N, CA, C and O atoms as a MOPAC input file, in Angstrom:
PM7 MOZYME 1SCF
protein

 N   -176.06300 1   119.64000 1    61.41200 1
 C   -177.88300 1   119.30500 1    60.28300 1
 C   -177.67700 1   120.75500 1    59.53000 1
 O   -177.48100 1   121.90900 1    59.91000 1
 N   -177.82600 1   120.08900 1    58.26200 1
 C   -177.63200 1   121.37900 1    57.19900 1
 C   -178.52100 1   121.75700 1    56.19900 1
 O   -178.36300 1   122.65800 1    55.37500 1
 N   -179.67000 1   120.84400 1    56.35600 1
 C   -180.79500 1   120.54600 1    55.33500 1
 C   -181.97000 1   119.73400 1    55.90200 1
 O   -182.00400 1   118.84500 1    56.75300 1
 N   -183.09800 1   120.43100 1    55.02200 1
 C   -184.24300 1   119.97400 1    54.97400 1
 C   -184.36200 1   118.61100 1    56.03700 1
 O   -184.81100 1   118.52300 1    57.18000 1
 N   -183.56100 1   117.29000 1    54.83200 1
 C   -183.61400 1   115.94900 1    54.82000 1
 C   -182.71800 1   116.18500 1    56.19700 1
 O   -183.78400 1   115.76100 1    56.64200 1
 N   -182.22300 1   116.32500 1    56.82500 1
 C   -181.41700 1   116.15400 1    58.16100 1
 C   -182.23300 1   116.50400 1    59.29800 1
 O   -182.06200 1   116.11800 1    60.45500 1
 N   -183.25600 1   117.37100 1    58.80900 1
 C   -184.48400 1   117.91900 1    60.08100 1
 C   -185.17300 1   116.40400 1    59.96200 1
 O   -185.13200 1   115.63900 1    60.92600 1
 N   -185.76100 1   116.05900 1    58.80200 1
 C   -186.83000 1   115.14600 1    58.67800 1
 C   -186.38700 1   114.06300 1    59.50500 1
 O   -187.07100 1   113.33900 1    60.22900 1
 N   -184.73300 1   114.04500 1    59.23300 1
 C   -184.75200 1   112.19900 1    60.15900 1
 C   -184.49800 1   112.67000 1    61.35300 1
 O   -184.59100 1   111.70900 1    62.11800 1
 N   -184.18300 1   113.77700 1    62.03700 1
 C   -184.17500 1   113.71000 1    63.41900 1
 C   -185.66900 1   113.68500 1    63.81600 1
 O   -185.97800 1   113.15700 1    64.88400 1
 N   -186.50200 1   114.16400 1    63.10800 1
 C   -188.09500 1   114.19600 1    63.25600 1
 C   -188.33400 1   112.93000 1    63.17000 1
 O   -189.30700 1   113.11100 1    63.90200 1
 N   -188.36700 1   111.94100 1    62.99100 1
 C   -188.32400 1   110.55300 1    61.95300 1
 C   -188.15600 1   109.96500 1    63.26100 1
 O   -189.07300 1   109.19100 1    63.53600 1
 N   -187.06300 1   110.11800 1    64.36500 1
 C   -186.08800 1   109.68900 1    65.19100 1
 C   -187.78500 1   109.34600 1    66.38400 1
 O   -188.08100 1   108.41900 1    67.13800 1
 N   -188.38100 1   110.42500 1    66.04800 1
 C   -189.56200 1   110.71400 1    67.07600 1
 C   -190.91500 1   110.07900 1    66.77700 1
 O   -191.92000 1   110.20400 1    67.47600 1
 N   -190.80600 1   109.36200 1    65.62000 1
 C   -191.98700 1   109.07600 1    64.65400 1
 C   -192.48600 1   109.93700 1    63.82400 1
 O   -193.09800 1   109.52800 1    62.83700 1
 N   -192.36000 1   110.96000 1    64.00400 1
 C   -192.56900 1   111.85100 1    62.95800 1
 C   -192.32000 1   112.60900 1    61.73900 1
 O   -191.61000 1   113.60500 1    61.60500 1
 N   -193.19400 1   111.82400 1    60.64200 1
 C   -192.91600 1   111.78400 1    59.06600 1
 C   -194.15600 1   112.89400 1    58.47900 1
 O   -195.37300 1   112.71000 1    58.45600 1
 N   -193.57200 1   113.77800 1    58.14200 1
 C   -194.36600 1   114.91200 1    57.44400 1
 C   -194.34800 1   115.22400 1    56.11200 1
 O   -193.36100 1   115.88200 1    55.78200 1
 N   -195.22100 1   114.92900 1    55.13600 1
 C   -195.74200 1   114.96500 1    53.83900 1
 C   -196.89800 1   115.53400 1    53.66900 1
 O   -197.77500 1   114.67900 1    53.54900 1
 N   -197.39800 1   116.89900 1    53.58800 1
 C   -198.49000 1   117.56500 1    52.90400 1
 C   -199.14900 1   117.49900 1    51.95000 1
 O   -200.35700 1   117.52400 1    51.71500 1
 N   -197.58600 1   117.34500 1    50.97100 1
 C   -197.82800 1   117.65600 1    49.64200 1
 C   -197.33900 1   118.99700 1    48.84300 1
 O   -196.88300 1   119.01700 1    47.70100 1
 N   -197.50700 1   119.91700 1    49.55900 1
 C   -197.00500 1   121.17400 1    49.03800 1
 C   -195.44500 1   121.40600 1    50.22000 1
 O   -195.45200 1   120.99700 1    51.38100 1
 N   -194.45600 1   122.00100 1    49.68400 1
 C   -193.58900 1   121.38700 1    50.04600 1
 C   -193.30000 1   123.37800 1    51.09100 1
 O   -192.38000 1   123.61400 1    51.87500 1
 N   -194.10400 1   124.09000 1    50.79100 1
 C   -194.03900 1   124.68200 1    51.95500 1
 C   -194.70200 1   124.80400 1    52.98300 1
 O   -194.40200 1   125.58000 1    53.89200 1
 N   -196.06300 1   123.77300 1    52.97400 1
 C   -196.56900 1   123.55000 1    54.04000 1
 C   -195.93200 1   122.30200 1    54.70600 1
 O   -196.42000 1   121.87700 1    55.75300 1
 N   -195.02000 1   121.79000 1    54.22200 1
 C   -194.22500 1   120.56300 1    54.87100 1
 C   -193.58200 1   121.37900 1    55.85100 1
 O   -193.84200 1   121.12000 1    57.02600 1
 N   -192.75600 1   122.36000 1    55.58800 1
 C   -191.80600 1   122.88600 1    56.36700 1
 C   -192.43600 1   123.22500 1    57.59100 1
 O   -191.99500 1   122.85200 1    58.67800 1
 N   -193.76000 1   124.12800 1    57.40800 1
 C   -194.60500 1   124.59200 1    58.51600 1
 C   -194.78400 1   123.95600 1    59.23000 1
 O   -194.64200 1   124.30500 1    60.40200 1
 N   -195.24700 1   122.51100 1    58.84900 1
 C   -195.64800 1   121.55600 1    60.02600 1
 C   -194.55700 1   121.34500 1    60.54200 1
 O   -194.41500 1   121.56500 1    61.74500 1
 N   -193.57300 1   120.89600 1    59.81400 1
 C   -192.41200 1   120.26700 1    60.64100 1
 C   -191.72500 1   121.24300 1    61.78300 1
 O   -191.12400 1   120.62200 1    62.66000 1
 N   -191.72700 1   122.57100 1    61.88900 1
 C   -191.05800 1   123.86500 1    62.17800 1
 C   -192.30400 1   123.49800 1    63.72000 1
 O   -191.87500 1   123.63700 1    64.86500 1
 N   -193.60900 1   123.09900 1    63.49400 1
 C   -194.57700 1   123.19200 1    64.41300 1
 C   -194.08500 1   121.76800 1    65.30100 1
 O   -194.10100 1   121.73800 1    66.53100 1
 N   -193.68900 1   120.71300 1    64.51400 1
 C   -193.61000 1   119.29100 1    65.34500 1
 C   -192.15500 1   119.58000 1    66.23700 1
 O   -192.04700 1   119.25000 1    67.41800 1
 N   -191.19700 1   120.17500 1    65.54700 1
 C   -189.83400 1   120.42800 1    66.45800 1
 C   -190.28000 1   121.43800 1    67.17000 1
 O   -189.16100 1   121.55300 1    67.66900 1
 N   -190.74500 1   122.09300 1    67.56800 1
 C   -191.19000 1   123.38100 1    68.56800 1
 C   -192.25800 1   121.96600 1    69.61000 1
 O   -191.88200 1   121.94600 1    70.78200 1
 N   -192.76700 1   121.50500 1    69.47500 1
 C   -193.43100 1   120.25200 1    70.20200 1
 C   -192.32800 1   119.28800 1    70.88700 1
 O   -192.29900 1   119.10900 1    72.10400 1
 N   -191.54100 1   118.76300 1    70.10100 1
 C   -190.49600 1   117.86200 1    70.53300 1
 C   -189.36300 1   118.92400 1    71.88800 1
 O   -189.14400 1   118.64600 1    73.06700 1
 N   -188.99400 1   119.83600 1    71.25800 1
 C   -188.17400 1   120.56200 1    72.05100 1
 C   -189.21000 1   121.10800 1    73.56300 1
 O   -188.89300 1   120.53900 1    74.60700 1
 N   -190.21700 1   122.00900 1    73.64400 1
 C   -191.53800 1   122.02500 1    74.48800 1
 C   -190.95300 1   120.64400 1    75.74600 1
 O   -190.31100 1   120.75600 1    76.79000 1
 N   -191.35800 1   119.78100 1    75.25200 1
 C   -191.57900 1   118.73500 1    75.76200 1
 C   -190.03800 1   117.68000 1    76.32900 1
 O   -189.94900 1   116.57000 1    76.85300 1
 N   -189.08600 1   118.64200 1    75.92300 1
 C   -188.06900 1   118.43400 1    76.11400 1
 C   -187.11700 1   117.04900 1    75.91200 1
 O   -186.43300 1   116.32200 1    76.63300 1
 N   -187.41800 1   117.11800 1    74.78100 1
 C   -187.01600 1   115.64900 1    73.95400 1
 C   -185.51900 1   115.69000 1    73.06800 1
 O   -184.75600 1   114.76300 1    72.79500 1
 N   -185.43000 1   117.23100 1    72.72600 1
 C   -184.07200 1   117.73500 1    72.25100 1
 C   -183.30200 1   118.79300 1    72.68200 1
 O   -183.90700 1   119.70300 1    73.24900 1
 N   -182.41800 1   118.86300 1    72.58200 1
 C   -181.67100 1   120.10600 1    73.54200 1
 C   -182.03100 1   121.35200 1    72.84300 1
 O   -182.53100 1   121.40200 1    71.71900 1
 N   -181.69100 1   122.51900 1    73.72000 1
 C   -181.55100 1   123.91600 1    72.44500 1
 C   -180.83800 1   123.98400 1    71.53300 1
 O   -181.28600 1   124.54200 1    70.53200 1
 N   -179.60500 1   123.50900 1    71.50500 1
 C   -178.58400 1   124.09400 1    70.50600 1
 C   -179.48800 1   123.14700 1    69.14400 1
 O   -180.00800 1   123.82500 1    68.25800 1
 N   -179.58300 1   121.91300 1    69.09600 1
 C   -180.07900 1   121.49100 1    68.17600 1
 C   -181.59900 1   121.70000 1    67.56500 1
 O   -181.80700 1   121.49000 1    66.37000 1
 N   -182.49600 1   122.06400 1    68.33000 1
 C   -183.59800 1   122.94800 1    68.23400 1
 C   -183.38700 1   124.09800 1    67.55700 1
 O   -184.18600 1   124.48300 1    66.70400 1
 N   -182.27200 1   124.77300 1    67.87400 1
 C   -182.08900 1   125.93800 1    67.31900 1
 C   -181.44700 1   125.99300 1    65.85100 1
 O   -181.48500 1   126.86300 1    64.98100 1
 N   -180.91600 1   124.88500 1    65.90100 1
 C   -180.23600 1   124.71300 1    64.53200 1
 C   -181.37700 1   124.15500 1    63.62400 1
 O   -181.43400 1   124.86600 1    62.62000 1
 N   -182.09100 1   123.39000 1    63.59600 1
 C   -183.27800 1   122.72400 1    62.79600 1
 C   -184.17600 1   123.75800 1    62.66300 1
 O   -184.95600 1   123.79400 1    61.71100 1
 N   -184.14200 1   124.73200 1    63.64900 1
 C   -185.16200 1   125.93200 1    63.15200 1
 C   -184.58900 1   126.73700 1    62.22500 1
 O   -185.17200 1   127.45400 1    61.41100 1
 N   -183.48100 1   126.60000 1    62.37100 1
 C   -182.69000 1   127.76500 1    61.23100 1
 C   -183.06200 1   127.25900 1    59.63100 1
 O   -183.54000 1   127.83200 1    58.65200 1
 N   -182.55200 1   125.79200 1    59.92500 1
 C   -182.18200 1   125.33900 1    58.68500 1
 C   -183.97400 1   125.36600 1    57.93600 1
 O   -184.13600 1   125.29000 1    56.71800 1
 N   -185.30300 1   125.49900 1    59.04800 1
 C   -185.95200 1   125.34800 1    58.23000 1
 C   -186.50200 1   126.57000 1    58.14600 1
 O   -187.62300 1   126.34700 1    57.68900 1
 N   -186.40000 1   127.63900 1    58.29800 1
 C   -186.54900 1   129.07100 1    58.12300 1
 C   -185.85500 1   129.59500 1    57.01100 1
 O   -186.29100 1   130.46000 1    56.25100 1
 N   -184.76400 1   129.04100 1    56.94700 1
 C   -183.86400 1   129.96900 1    55.83300 1
 C   -185.15700 1   128.73100 1    54.50200 1
 O   -185.94800 1   129.05200 1    53.61500 1
 N   -184.82700 1   127.69900 1    54.93000 1
 C   -185.78100 1   126.84600 1    53.57400 1
 C   -187.38900 1   127.34000 1    53.35000 1
 O   -188.04000 1   126.81700 1    52.44600 1
 N   -187.91400 1   128.24300 1    54.10800 1
 C   -189.19200 1   128.32400 1    54.15300 1
 C   -188.90900 1   129.65400 1    53.10900 1
 O   -189.30000 1   129.64600 1    51.94200 1
 N   -188.13900 1   130.83500 1    53.74700 1
 C   -187.96500 1   131.63200 1    52.93600 1
 C   -187.45200 1   131.43000 1    51.36900 1
 O   -187.69900 1   132.22900 1    50.46600 1
 N   -186.93700 1   130.60400 1    51.27200 1
 C   -186.27600 1   130.01300 1    49.80600 1
 C   -187.32100 1   129.55500 1    49.24000 1
 O   -187.52500 1   130.24600 1    48.24200 1
 N   -188.33900 1   128.50100 1    49.37700 1
 C   -189.40600 1   128.23700 1    48.96800 1
 C   -190.70300 1   129.67200 1    49.07300 1
 O   -191.62100 1   129.67300 1    48.25300 1
 N   -190.65100 1   130.28700 1    49.66100 1
 C   -191.36000 1   132.02700 1    49.35700 1
 C   -191.43000 1   132.58200 1    48.45600 1
 O   -192.39000 1   132.85400 1    47.73500 1
 N   -190.05400 1   132.88600 1    48.38900 1
 C   -189.29500 1   133.51500 1    47.06200 1
 C   -189.41500 1   132.99400 1    45.35100 1
 O   -189.41200 1   133.48700 1    44.22300 1
 N   -189.52500 1   131.57700 1    46.07300 1
 C   -189.82700 1   130.44800 1    45.07600 1
 C   -191.00100 1   130.75800 1    44.21500 1
 O   -191.10400 1   131.14400 1    43.05000 1
 N   -191.92300 1   130.44400 1    45.23100 1
 C   -193.40400 1   130.66200 1    45.33300 1
 C   -193.83000 1   132.11600 1    44.00000 1
 O   -194.19000 1   132.17400 1    42.82400 1
 N   -193.57300 1   132.86000 1    44.87200 1
 C   -194.01800 1   134.65600 1    44.46500 1
 C   -193.18700 1   134.75900 1    43.19300 1
 O   -193.91500 1   135.28700 1    42.35200 1
 N   -191.80700 1   134.45200 1    42.59300 1
 C   -191.50700 1   134.34700 1    41.15300 1
 C   -192.23200 1   133.66300 1    40.14400 1
 O   -192.18100 1   134.03100 1    38.97100 1
 N   -193.01000 1   132.53600 1    40.58300 1
 C   -193.98900 1   131.99200 1    39.75300 1
 C   -195.10100 1   132.20900 1    39.49300 1
 O   -195.63200 1   131.68800 1    38.51200 1
 N   -195.86000 1   133.19400 1    40.46200 1
 C   -196.83300 1   133.96200 1    40.54800 1
 C   -196.81500 1   134.98500 1    39.39400 1
 O   -195.86600 1   135.74800 1    39.21600 1
 N   -198.13300 1   134.95300 1    38.46800 1
 C   -198.22000 1   135.79600 1    37.56300 1
 C   -199.18800 1   137.11300 1    37.96400 1
 O   -199.35800 1   138.02400 1    37.15400 1

């Protein structure tokens, strides 16, 4: 798992489709949903941590991108 798309595909296997309209918010919602499926023991720890790491990295990139566009 290397991208947000990969995490989306993982969530989709559980019937979870995330689109809020703002990428930063989408990533935050995906993190919440990922935590829920992990807490309910639907995915293993390695998968959870890998997916969470991908989302955290993308969240940081998106925050930087937003901060650069603020005047």
